[in-house]
PDB file of N, CA, C and O in Angstrom, chain B, residues numbered from 101:
ATOM      1  N   UNK B 101     -22.690  45.156  23.227  1.00  0.00           N
ATOM      2  CA  UNK B 101     -22.305  45.947  21.922  1.00  0.00           C
ATOM      3  C   UNK B 101     -23.510  46.000  21.036  1.00  0.00           C
ATOM      4  O   UNK B 101     -23.774  47.033  20.420  1.00  0.00           O
ATOM      5  N   UNK B 102     -24.164  45.053  20.960  1.00  0.00           N
ATOM      6  CA  UNK B 102     -25.651  44.911  20.303  1.00  0.00           C
ATOM      7  C   UNK B 102     -26.296  46.032  20.736  1.00  0.00           C
ATOM      8  O   UNK B 102     -26.203  47.064  20.072  1.00  0.00           O
ATOM      9  N   UNK B 103     -26.924  45.999  21.725  1.00  0.00           N
ATOM     10  CA  UNK B 103     -27.337  46.902  22.031  1.00  0.00           C
ATOM     11  C   UNK B 103     -27.208  48.912  21.752  1.00  0.00           C
ATOM     12  O   UNK B 103     -28.012  49.837  21.634  1.00  0.00           O
ATOM     13  N   UNK B 104     -25.666  48.742  21.756  1.00  0.00           N
ATOM     14  CA  UNK B 104     -25.126  50.136  21.343  1.00  0.00           C
ATOM     15  C   UNK B 104     -25.265  50.207  19.910  1.00  0.00           C
ATOM     16  O   UNK B 104     -25.573  51.303  19.442  1.00  0.00           O
ATOM     17  N   UNK B 105     -25.082  49.168  19.081  1.00  0.00           N
ATOM     18  CA  UNK B 105     -25.295  49.348  17.597  1.00  0.00           C
ATOM     19  C   UNK B 105     -26.596  49.530  17.374  1.00  0.00           C
ATOM     20  O   UNK B 105     -26.843  50.263  16.416  1.00  0.00           O
ATOM     21  N   UNK B 106     -27.635  49.033  18.038  1.00  0.00           N
ATOM     22  CA  UNK B 106     -28.936  48.821  17.491  1.00  0.00           C
ATOM     23  C   UNK B 106     -29.642  50.444  18.020  1.00  0.00           C
ATOM     24  O   UNK B 106     -30.602  50.937  17.427  1.00  0.00           O
ATOM     25  N   UNK B 107     -28.875  51.201  19.372  1.00  0.00           N
ATOM     26  CA  UNK B 107     -28.907  52.707  19.711  1.00  0.00           C
ATOM     27  C   UNK B 107     -28.759  53.473  18.459  1.00  0.00           C
ATOM     28  O   UNK B 107     -29.519  54.293  17.943  1.00  0.00           O
ATOM     29  N   UNK B 108     -27.388  52.934  18.016  1.00  0.00           N
ATOM     30  CA  UNK B 108     -26.654  53.721  17.083  1.00  0.00           C
ATOM     31  C   UNK B 108     -27.914  54.345  16.076  1.00  0.00           C
ATOM     32  O   UNK B 108     -28.067  55.556  15.915  1.00  0.00           O
ATOM     33  N   UNK B 109     -28.661  53.447  15.524  1.00  0.00           N
ATOM     34  CA  UNK B 109     -29.598  53.294  14.545  1.00  0.00           C
ATOM     35  C   UNK B 109     -30.841  54.121  14.834  1.00  0.00           C
ATOM     36  O   UNK B 109     -31.590  54.554  13.959  1.00  0.00           O
ATOM     37  N   UNK B 110     -30.950  54.251  15.778  1.00  0.00           N
ATOM     38  CA  UNK B 110     -32.477  55.294  15.936  1.00  0.00           C
ATOM     39  C   UNK B 110     -33.616  54.278  16.485  1.00  0.00           C
ATOM     40  O   UNK B 110     -33.400  53.094  16.742  1.00  0.00           O
ATOM     41  N   UNK B 111     -34.725  54.860  16.605  1.00  0.00           N
ATOM     42  CA  UNK B 111     -36.264  54.080  17.220  1.00  0.00           C
ATOM     43  C   UNK B 111     -36.307  53.529  15.907  1.00  0.00           C
ATOM     44  O   UNK B 111     -35.735  53.742  14.838  1.00  0.00           O
ATOM     45  N   UNK B 112     -37.493  52.465  16.501  1.00  0.00           N
ATOM     46  CA  UNK B 112     -38.198  51.613  15.064  1.00  0.00           C
ATOM     47  C   UNK B 112     -38.759  52.438  14.095  1.00  0.00           C
ATOM     48  O   UNK B 112     -38.832  52.140  12.903  1.00  0.00           O
ATOM     49  N   UNK B 113     -39.353  53.991  14.845  1.00  0.00           N
ATOM     50  CA  UNK B 113     -39.949  54.888  13.776  1.00  0.00           C
ATOM     51  C   UNK B 113     -38.917  55.342  12.825  1.00  0.00           C
ATOM     52  O   UNK B 113     -39.274  56.068  11.896  1.00  0.00           O
ATOM     53  N   UNK B 114     -37.722  55.013  12.941  1.00  0.00           N
ATOM     54  CA  UNK B 114     -37.080  55.776  11.760  1.00  0.00           C
ATOM     55  C   UNK B 114     -36.742  54.822  10.718  1.00  0.00           C
ATOM     56  O   UNK B 114     -36.669  55.155   9.535  1.00  0.00           O
ATOM     57  N   UNK B 115     -36.526  53.583  11.157  1.00  0.00           N
ATOM     58  CA  UNK B 115     -36.537  52.181  10.073  1.00  0.00           C
ATOM     59  C   UNK B 115     -38.156  52.157   9.275  1.00  0.00           C
ATOM     60  O   UNK B 115     -38.349  51.774   8.121  1.00  0.00           O
ATOM     61  N   UNK B 116     -38.958  52.548  10.002  1.00  0.00           N
ATOM     62  CA  UNK B 116     -40.462  52.354   9.027  1.00  0.00           C
ATOM     63  C   UNK B 116     -40.871  50.899   9.283  1.00  0.00           C
ATOM     64  O   UNK B 116     -40.695  50.615  10.468  1.00  0.00           O
ATOM     65  N   UNK B 117     -41.319  49.974   8.620  1.00  0.00           N
ATOM     66  CA  UNK B 117     -41.680  48.759   8.523  1.00  0.00           C
ATOM     67  C   UNK B 117     -40.625  47.657   8.601  1.00  0.00           C
ATOM     68  O   UNK B 117     -40.852  46.479   8.880  1.00  0.00           O
ATOM     69  N   UNK B 118     -39.372  48.234   8.297  1.00  0.00           N
ATOM     70  CA  UNK B 118     -38.314  47.257   8.554  1.00  0.00           C
ATOM     71  C   UNK B 118     -37.777  47.159   9.829  1.00  0.00           C
ATOM     72  O   UNK B 118     -37.413  48.041  10.606  1.00  0.00           O
ATOM     73  N   UNK B 119     -37.784  45.656   9.948  1.00  0.00           N
ATOM     74  CA  UNK B 119     -37.363  45.392  11.479  1.00  0.00           C
ATOM     75  C   UNK B 119     -35.646  45.810  11.751  1.00  0.00           C
ATOM     76  O   UNK B 119     -34.847  45.755  10.816  1.00  0.00           O
ATOM     77  N   UNK B 120     -35.342  46.111  12.765  1.00  0.00           N
ATOM     78  CA  UNK B 120     -34.359  46.673  12.937  1.00  0.00           C
ATOM     79  C   UNK B 120     -32.858  45.684  12.697  1.00  0.00           C
ATOM     80  O   UNK B 120     -31.685  46.052  12.628  1.00  0.00           O
ATOM     81  N   UNK B 121     -33.379  44.510  12.623  1.00  0.00           N
ATOM     82  CA  UNK B 121     -32.179  43.230  12.474  1.00  0.00           C
ATOM     83  C   UNK B 121     -32.031  43.168  10.725  1.00  0.00           C
ATOM     84  O   UNK B 121     -31.124  42.545  10.174  1.00  0.00           O
ATOM     85  N   UNK B 122     -33.027  43.883  10.035  1.00  0.00           N
ATOM     86  CA  UNK B 122     -32.854  43.756   8.504  1.00  0.00           C
ATOM     87  C   UNK B 122     -32.515  45.393   8.241  1.00  0.00           C
ATOM     88  O   UNK B 122     -32.295  45.775   7.092  1.00  0.00           O
ATOM     89  N   UNK B 123     -32.490  46.228   9.252  1.00  0.00           N
ATOM     90  CA  UNK B 123     -31.913  47.621   8.768  1.00  0.00           C
ATOM     91  C   UNK B 123     -30.277  47.759   8.438  1.00  0.00           C
ATOM     92  O   UNK B 123     -29.472  46.917   8.836  1.00  0.00           O
ATOM     93  N   UNK B 124     -29.988  48.654   7.844  1.00  0.00           N
ATOM     94  CA  UNK B 124     -28.650  48.663   7.143  1.00  0.00           C
ATOM     95  C   UNK B 124     -27.888  50.031   8.127  1.00  0.00           C
ATOM     96  O   UNK B 124     -28.417  51.081   8.491  1.00  0.00           O
ATOM     97  N   UNK B 125     -26.811  49.649   8.307  1.00  0.00           N
ATOM     98  CA  UNK B 125     -26.231  50.741   9.286  1.00  0.00           C
ATOM     99  C   UNK B 125     -24.761  51.115   8.144  1.00  0.00           C
ATOM    100  O   UNK B 125     -24.319  50.311   7.324  1.00  0.00           O
ATOM    101  N   UNK B 126     -24.185  52.620   8.404  1.00  0.00           N
ATOM    102  CA  UNK B 126     -23.384  52.978   8.037  1.00  0.00           C
ATOM    103  C   UNK B 126     -22.027  52.513   8.396  1.00  0.00           C
ATOM    104  O   UNK B 126     -21.818  52.343   9.597  1.00  0.00           O
ATOM    105  N   UNK B 127     -20.962  52.253   7.469  1.00  0.00           N
ATOM    106  CA  UNK B 127     -19.510  52.737   8.089  1.00  0.00           C
ATOM    107  C   UNK B 127     -19.302  53.297   9.616  1.00  0.00           C
ATOM    108  O   UNK B 127     -18.882  52.584  10.528  1.00  0.00           O
ATOM    109  N   UNK B 128     -19.658  54.679   9.762  1.00  0.00           N
ATOM    110  CA  UNK B 128     -19.254  55.091  10.541  1.00  0.00           C
ATOM    111  C   UNK B 128     -20.371  54.677  11.961  1.00  0.00           C
ATOM    112  O   UNK B 128     -19.946  55.045  13.056  1.00  0.00           O
ATOM    113  N   UNK B 129     -21.493  54.077  11.949  1.00  0.00           N
ATOM    114  CA  UNK B 129     -22.208  53.668  12.890  1.00  0.00           C
ATOM    115  C   UNK B 129     -21.487  52.525  13.298  1.00  0.00           C
ATOM    116  O   UNK B 129     -21.326  52.414  14.513  1.00  0.00           O
ATOM    117  N   UNK B 130     -20.916  51.467  12.416  1.00  0.00           N
ATOM    118  CA  UNK B 130     -20.462  50.021  13.155  1.00  0.00           C
ATOM    119  C   UNK B 130     -18.989  50.522  13.453  1.00  0.00           C
ATOM    120  O   UNK B 130     -18.360  49.805  14.231  1.00  0.00           O
ATOM    121  N   UNK B 131     -18.351  51.621  12.963  1.00  0.00           N
ATOM    122  CA  UNK B 131     -16.968  51.796  13.859  1.00  0.00           C
ATOM    123  C   UNK B 131     -17.339  52.336  14.854  1.00  0.00           C
ATOM    124  O   UNK B 131     -16.539  52.080  15.754  1.00  0.00           O
ATOM    125  N   UNK B 132     -18.555  53.285  15.363  1.00  0.00           N
ATOM    126  CA  UNK B 132     -18.641  53.761  16.676  1.00  0.00           C
ATOM    127  C   UNK B 132     -19.309  52.818  17.598  1.00  0.00           C
ATOM    128  O   UNK B 132     -19.223  53.024  18.809  1.00  0.00           O
ATOM    129  N   UNK B 133     -20.022  51.718  17.103  1.00  0.00           N
ATOM    130  CA  UNK B 133     -20.567  50.710  17.744  1.00  0.00           C
ATOM    131  C   UNK B 133     -19.425  49.617  18.509  1.00  0.00           C
ATOM    132  O   UNK B 133     -19.388  49.348  19.709  1.00  0.00           O
ATOM    133  N   UNK B 134     -18.280  48.949  17.131  1.00  0.00           N
ATOM    134  CA  UNK B 134     -17.373  48.464  17.691  1.00  0.00           C
ATOM    135  C   UNK B 134     -16.273  48.953  18.352  1.00  0.00           C
ATOM    136  O   UNK B 134     -15.481  48.284  19.016  1.00  0.00           O
ATOM    137  N   UNK B 135     -16.236  50.457  18.100  1.00  0.00           N
ATOM    138  CA  UNK B 135     -15.266  51.217  18.753  1.00  0.00           C
ATOM    139  C   UNK B 135     -14.054  50.848  18.057  1.00  0.00           C
ATOM    140  O   UNK B 135     -13.118  50.700  18.843  1.00  0.00           O
ATOM    141  N   UNK B 136     -13.720  50.624  16.694  1.00  0.00           N
ATOM    142  CA  UNK B 136     -12.796  50.219  15.780  1.00  0.00           C
ATOM    143  C   UNK B 136     -12.583  51.612  14.941  1.00  0.00           C
ATOM    144  O   UNK B 136     -13.503  52.408  14.753  1.00  0.00           O
ATOM    145  N   UNK B 137     -11.378  51.780  14.510  1.00  0.00           N
ATOM    146  CA  UNK B 137     -10.849  52.710  13.514  1.00  0.00           C
ATOM    147  C   UNK B 137     -11.471  52.156  12.168  1.00  0.00           C
ATOM    148  O   UNK B 137     -11.995  51.053  12.010  1.00  0.00           O
ATOM    149  N   UNK B 138     -11.297  53.165  11.229  1.00  0.00           N
ATOM    150  CA  UNK B 138     -11.598  53.327   9.842  1.00  0.00           C
ATOM    151  C   UNK B 138     -10.926  51.976   9.315  1.00  0.00           C
ATOM    152  O   UNK B 138     -11.503  50.974   8.893  1.00  0.00           O
ATOM    153  N   UNK B 139      -9.370  52.241   9.468  1.00  0.00           N
ATOM    154  CA  UNK B 139      -8.769  51.034   8.886  1.00  0.00           C
ATOM    155  C   UNK B 139      -9.081  49.727   9.290  1.00  0.00           C
ATOM    156  O   UNK B 139      -9.509  48.892   8.493  1.00  0.00           O
ATOM    157  N   UNK B 140      -8.903  49.513  10.414  1.00  0.00           N
ATOM    158  CA  UNK B 140      -9.652  48.026  10.833  1.00  0.00           C
ATOM    159  C   UNK B 140     -10.896  47.717  10.289  1.00  0.00           C
ATOM    160  O   UNK B 140     -11.031  46.569   9.866  1.00  0.00           O
ATOM    161  N   UNK B 141     -12.026  48.641  10.189  1.00  0.00           N
ATOM    162  CA  UNK B 141     -13.110  48.238   9.753  1.00  0.00           C
ATOM    163  C   UNK B 141     -12.753  47.767   8.082  1.00  0.00           C
ATOM    164  O   UNK B 141     -13.093  46.673   7.630  1.00  0.00           O
ATOM    165  N   UNK B 142     -12.050  48.756   7.332  1.00  0.00           N
ATOM    166  CA  UNK B 142     -11.375  47.992   6.146  1.00  0.00           C
ATOM    167  C   UNK B 142     -10.916  47.021   5.751  1.00  0.00           C
ATOM    168  O   UNK B 142     -11.043  46.565   4.614  1.00  0.00           O
ATOM    169  N   UNK B 143      -9.954  46.300   7.185  1.00  0.00           N
ATOM    170  CA  UNK B 143      -9.369  45.131   6.894  1.00  0.00           C
ATOM    171  C   UNK B 143     -10.589  43.998   7.186  1.00  0.00           C
ATOM    172  O   UNK B 143     -10.624  42.903   6.626  1.00  0.00           O
ATOM    173  N   UNK B 144     -11.338  44.355   7.927  1.00  0.00           N
ATOM    174  CA  UNK B 144     -12.220  43.414   8.138  1.00  0.00           C
ATOM    175  C   UNK B 144     -13.594  43.147   6.956  1.00  0.00           C
ATOM    176  O   UNK B 144     -14.517  42.339   6.851  1.00  0.00           O
ATOM    177  N   UNK B 145     -13.159  44.172   6.300  1.00  0.00           N
ATOM    178  CA  UNK B 145     -14.414  43.682   4.855  1.00  0.00           C
ATOM    179  C   UNK B 145     -13.561  43.921   3.703  1.00  0.00           C
ATOM    180  O   UNK B 145     -14.073  44.581   2.798  1.00  0.00           O
ATOM    181  N   UNK B 146     -12.079  43.425   3.511  1.00  0.00           N
ATOM    182  CA  UNK B 146     -11.413  43.566   2.472  1.00  0.00           C
ATOM    183  C   UNK B 146     -11.209  41.754   2.021  1.00  0.00           C
ATOM    184  O   UNK B 146     -11.021  40.736   2.687  1.00  0.00           O
ATOM    185  N   UNK B 147     -11.344  42.002   0.766  1.00  0.00           N
ATOM    186  CA  UNK B 147     -10.928  40.808   0.188  1.00  0.00           C
ATOM    187  C   UNK B 147      -9.807  40.472  -0.108  1.00  0.00           C
ATOM    188  O   UNK B 147      -9.240  41.164  -0.954  1.00  0.00           O
ATOM    189  N   UNK B 148      -8.973  39.128   0.556  1.00  0.00           N
ATOM    190  CA  UNK B 148      -7.635  38.878   0.581  1.00  0.00           C
ATOM    191  C   UNK B 148      -7.509  37.730  -0.098  1.00  0.00           C
ATOM    192  O   UNK B 148      -7.937  36.677   0.373  1.00  0.00           O
ATOM    193  N   UNK B 149      -6.873  37.802  -1.352  1.00  0.00           N
ATOM    194  CA  UNK B 149      -6.791  36.596  -2.255  1.00  0.00           C
ATOM    195  C   UNK B 149      -8.023  35.891  -2.292  1.00  0.00           C
ATOM    196  O   UNK B 149      -9.057  36.434  -2.681  1.00  0.00           O
ATOM    197  N   UNK B 150      -7.962  34.501  -1.842  1.00  0.00           N
ATOM    198  CA  UNK B 150      -9.201  33.805  -1.807  1.00  0.00           C
ATOM    199  C   UNK B 150     -10.037  34.037  -0.656  1.00  0.00           C
ATOM    200  O   UNK B 150     -11.229  33.730  -0.692  1.00  0.00           O
ATOM    201  N   UNK B 151      -9.448  34.613   0.475  1.00  0.00           N
ATOM    202  CA  UNK B 151     -10.395  34.569   1.546  1.00  0.00           C
ATOM    203  C   UNK B 151     -11.684  35.443   1.296  1.00  0.00           C
ATOM    204  O   UNK B 151     -11.820  36.156   0.302  1.00  0.00           O
ATOM    205  N   UNK B 152     -12.674  35.302   2.370  1.00  0.00           N
ATOM    206  CA  UNK B 152     -13.845  35.943   1.963  1.00  0.00           C
ATOM    207  C   UNK B 152     -13.779  36.928   3.261  1.00  0.00           C
ATOM    208  O   UNK B 152     -13.232  36.394   4.226  1.00  0.00           O
ATOM    209  N   UNK B 153     -14.156  38.047   3.438  1.00  0.00           N
ATOM    210  CA  UNK B 153     -14.077  38.898   4.300  1.00  0.00           C
ATOM    211  C   UNK B 153     -14.602  38.569   5.572  1.00  0.00           C
ATOM    212  O   UNK B 153     -15.643  37.922   5.686  1.00  0.00           O
ATOM    213  N   UNK B 154     -13.851  39.036   6.673  1.00  0.00           N
ATOM    214  CA  UNK B 154     -14.726  38.359   7.977  1.00  0.00           C
ATOM    215  C   UNK B 154     -16.203  39.075   8.392  1.00  0.00           C
ATOM    216  O   UNK B 154     -17.056  38.479   9.049  1.00  0.00           O
ATOM    217  N   UNK B 155     -16.368  40.579   7.850  1.00  0.00           N
ATOM    218  CA  UNK B 155     -17.377  41.246   7.915  1.00  0.00           C
ATOM    219  C   UNK B 155     -17.976  41.682   6.385  1.00  0.00           C
ATOM    220  O   UNK B 155     -17.557  42.524   5.590  1.00  0.00           O
ATOM    221  N   UNK B 156     -19.113  40.769   6.310  1.00  0.00           N
ATOM    222  CA  UNK B 156     -19.661  41.089   4.887  1.00  0.00           C
ATOM    223  C   UNK B 156     -20.507  42.298   5.152  1.00  0.00           C
ATOM    224  O   UNK B 156     -20.846  42.660   6.278  1.00  0.00           O
ATOM    225  N   UNK B 157     -20.853  42.951   3.919  1.00  0.00           N
ATOM    226  CA  UNK B 157     -21.430  44.471   3.436  1.00  0.00           C
ATOM    227  C   UNK B 157     -22.159  44.102   2.251  1.00  0.00           C
ATOM    228  O   UNK B 157     -21.927  43.131   1.532  1.00  0.00           O
ATOM    229  N   UNK B 158     -23.282  45.179   2.079  1.00  0.00           N
ATOM    230  CA  UNK B 158     -24.246  45.538   1.280  1.00  0.00           C
ATOM    231  C   UNK B 158     -23.522  46.745   0.329  1.00  0.00           C
ATOM    232  O   UNK B 158     -23.097  47.751   0.898  1.00  0.00           O
ATOM    233  N   UNK B 159     -23.415  46.619  -0.972  1.00  0.00           N
ATOM    234  CA  UNK B 159     -22.753  47.792  -1.801  1.00  0.00           C
ATOM    235  C   UNK B 159     -24.121  48.308  -2.492  1.00  0.00           C
ATOM    236  O   UNK B 159     -24.884  47.651  -3.200  1.00  0.00           O
ATOM    237  N   UNK B 160     -24.216  49.534  -2.136  1.00  0.00           N
ATOM    238  CA  UNK B 160     -25.380  50.445  -2.968  1.00  0.00           C
ATOM    239  C   UNK B 160     -24.791  51.414  -3.639  1.00  0.00           C
ATOM    240  O   UNK B 160     -24.442  52.450  -3.074  1.00  0.00           O
ATOM    241  N   UNK B 161     -24.586  51.173  -5.075  1.00  0.00           N
ATOM    242  CA  UNK B 161     -23.560  51.899  -5.667  1.00  0.00           C
ATOM    243  C   UNK B 161     -22.046  51.745  -5.296  1.00  0.00           C
ATOM    244  O   UNK B 161     -21.256  50.811  -5.434  1.00  0.00           O
ATOM    245  N   UNK B 162     -21.904  53.317  -4.644  1.00  0.00           N
ATOM    246  CA  UNK B 162     -20.432  52.983  -4.316  1.00  0.00           C
ATOM    247  C   UNK B 162     -20.445  53.010  -2.706  1.00  0.00           C
ATOM    248  O   UNK B 162     -19.418  52.839  -2.048  1.00  0.00           O
ATOM    249  N   UNK B 163     -21.509  53.206  -2.229  1.00  0.00           N
ATOM    250  CA  UNK B 163     -21.866  52.954  -0.547  1.00  0.00           C
ATOM    251  C   UNK B 163     -21.777  51.475  -0.156  1.00  0.00           C
ATOM    252  O   UNK B 163     -22.318  50.521  -0.716  1.00  0.00           O
ATOM    253  N   UNK B 164     -20.969  51.485   0.939  1.00  0.00           N
ATOM    254  CA  UNK B 164     -20.914  50.081   1.855  1.00  0.00           C
ATOM    255  C   UNK B 164     -22.109  50.489   3.215  1.00  0.00           C
ATOM    256  O   UNK B 164     -22.129  51.487   3.935  1.00  0.00           O
ATOM    257  N   UNK B 165     -22.780  49.613   3.201  1.00  0.00           N
ATOM    258  CA  UNK B 165     -23.925  49.282   4.234  1.00  0.00           C
ATOM    259  C   UNK B 165     -23.576  48.039   4.881  1.00  0.00           C
ATOM    260  O   UNK B 165     -23.162  47.161   4.123  1.00  0.00           O
ATOM    261  N   UNK B 166     -23.661  47.725   6.296  1.00  0.00           N
ATOM    262  CA  UNK B 166     -23.963  46.965   6.724  1.00  0.00           C
ATOM    263  C   UNK B 166     -25.212  46.502   7.317  1.00  0.00           C
ATOM    264  O   UNK B 166     -26.030  47.304   7.768  1.00  0.00           O
ATOM    265  N   UNK B 167     -25.413  45.104   7.338  1.00  0.00           N
ATOM    266  CA  UNK B 167     -26.458  44.426   7.874  1.00  0.00           C
ATOM    267  C   UNK B 167     -26.768  44.290   9.622  1.00  0.00           C
ATOM    268  O   UNK B 167     -26.284  43.288  10.148  1.00  0.00           O
ATOM    269  N   UNK B 168     -27.394  45.062  10.343  1.00  0.00           N
ATOM    270  CA  UNK B 168     -27.306  44.888  11.808  1.00  0.00           C
ATOM    271  C   UNK B 168     -27.261  43.546  12.197  1.00  0.00           C
ATOM    272  O   UNK B 168     -26.452  43.261  13.080  1.00  0.00           O
ATOM    273  N   UNK B 169     -28.061  42.537  11.657  1.00  0.00           N
ATOM    274  CA  UNK B 169     -27.983  41.411  11.957  1.00  0.00           C
ATOM    275  C   UNK B 169     -26.438  40.665  12.060  1.00  0.00           C
ATOM    276  O   UNK B 169     -25.925  39.945  12.918  1.00  0.00           O
ATOM    277  N   UNK B 170     -25.977  41.191  10.786  1.00  0.00           N
ATOM    278  CA  UNK B 170     -24.768  40.547  10.285  1.00  0.00           C
ATOM    279  C   UNK B 170     -23.541  41.148  11.171  1.00  0.00           C
ATOM    280  O   UNK B 170     -22.438  40.603  11.221  1.00  0.00           O
ATOM    281  N   UNK B 171     -23.859  42.276  11.825  1.00  0.00           N
ATOM    282  CA  UNK B 171     -22.705  42.730  12.640  1.00  0.00           C
ATOM    283  C   UNK B 171     -23.099  42.131  13.979  1.00  0.00           C
ATOM    284  O   UNK B 171     -22.148  41.714  14.640  1.00  0.00           O
ATOM    285  N   UNK B 172     -24.007  42.036  14.381  1.00  0.00           N
ATOM    286  CA  UNK B 172     -24.192  41.289  15.539  1.00  0.00           C
ATOM    287  C   UNK B 172     -23.932  39.822  15.698  1.00  0.00           C
ATOM    288  O   UNK B 172     -23.624  39.283  16.761  1.00  0.00           O
ATOM    289  N   UNK B 173     -24.094  39.194  14.478  1.00  0.00           N
ATOM    290  CA  UNK B 173     -23.458  37.849  14.365  1.00  0.00           C
ATOM    291  C   UNK B 173     -22.082  37.645  14.235  1.00  0.00           C
ATOM    292  O   UNK B 173     -21.548  36.551  14.419  1.00  0.00           O
ATOM    293  N   UNK B 174     -21.522  38.621  13.939  1.00  0.00           N
ATOM    294  CA  UNK B 174     -19.841  38.700  13.843  1.00  0.00           C
ATOM    295  C   UNK B 174     -19.591  38.837  15.353  1.00  0.00           C
ATOM    296  O   UNK B 174     -18.843  38.036  15.914  1.00  0.00           O
ATOM    297  N   UNK B 175     -20.043  39.576  15.855  1.00  0.00           N
ATOM    298  CA  UNK B 175     -19.842  40.018  17.464  1.00  0.00           C
ATOM    299  C   UNK B 175     -19.800  38.575  18.267  1.00  0.00           C
ATOM    300  O   UNK B 175     -18.909  38.260  19.056  1.00  0.00           O
ATOM    301  N   UNK B 176     -21.004  37.715  17.892  1.00  0.00           N
ATOM    302  CA  UNK B 176     -21.076  36.611  18.467  1.00  0.00           C
ATOM    303  C   UNK B 176     -19.880  35.873  18.279  1.00  0.00           C
ATOM    304  O   UNK B 176     -19.327  35.367  19.255  1.00  0.00           O
ATOM    305  N   UNK B 177     -19.369  35.742  17.015  1.00  0.00           N
ATOM    306  CA  UNK B 177     -18.443  34.731  16.506  1.00  0.00           C
ATOM    307  C   UNK B 177     -17.087  35.246  17.191  1.00  0.00           C
ATOM    308  O   UNK B 177     -16.150  34.450  17.252  1.00  0.00           O
ATOM    309  N   UNK B 178     -16.949  36.446  17.671  1.00  0.00           N
ATOM    310  CA  UNK B 178     -15.866  36.899  18.128  1.00  0.00           C
ATOM    311  C   UNK B 178     -15.911  36.461  19.719  1.00  0.00           C
ATOM    312  O   UNK B 178     -14.989  35.972  20.372  1.00  0.00           O
ATOM    313  N   UNK B 179     -16.816  36.675  20.012  1.00  0.00           N
ATOM    314  CA  UNK B 179     -16.554  36.048  21.588  1.00  0.00           C
ATOM    315  C   UNK B 179     -15.860  35.042  22.109  1.00  0.00           C
ATOM    316  O   UNK B 179     -16.016  33.985  21.496  1.00  0.00           O
ATOM    317  N   UNK B 180     -14.992  34.991  23.224  1.00  0.00           N
ATOM    318  CA  UNK B 180     -13.986  33.971  23.487  1.00  0.00           C
ATOM    319  C   UNK B 180     -14.747  33.254  24.603  1.00  0.00           C
ATOM    320  O   UNK B 180     -15.232  33.871  25.552  1.00  0.00           O
ATOM    321  N   UNK B 181     -14.831  31.977  24.460  1.00  0.00           N
ATOM    322  CA  UNK B 181     -15.311  30.886  25.569  1.00  0.00           C
ATOM    323  C   UNK B 181     -14.733  30.439  26.441  1.00  0.00           C
ATOM    324  O   UNK B 181     -13.655  29.925  26.143  1.00  0.00           O
ATOM    325  N   UNK B 182     -15.106  30.419  27.742  1.00  0.00           N
ATOM    326  CA  UNK B 182     -14.248  29.847  28.749  1.00  0.00           C
ATOM    327  C   UNK B 182     -14.320  28.546  28.675  1.00  0.00           C
ATOM    328  O   UNK B 182     -15.398  27.954  28.608  1.00  0.00           O
ATOM    329  N   UNK B 183     -13.358  28.057  28.679  1.00  0.00           N
ATOM    330  CA  UNK B 183     -13.015  26.358  28.669  1.00  0.00           C
ATOM    331  C   UNK B 183     -13.794  25.319  29.718  1.00  0.00           C
ATOM    332  O   UNK B 183     -13.539  24.115  29.697  1.00  0.00           O
TER     333      UNK B 183
END
């Protein structure tokens, strides 16, 4: 899945001097990479009472953007390990 997310972002030339892990992905790119609905992404990023969101994001004005490294770390956290 991590490769799919990085593929969604395009080539290194597209991000210029910024490493891919520090690049920002749009909500549509994250939804496509994780194969989830808009509602599920909203739930993962919502503040619920005192709970922190499961998937953090960067606010740029009214836009949400996701750091690729954060999304990849989220994927790693969700993996189920064999006992």
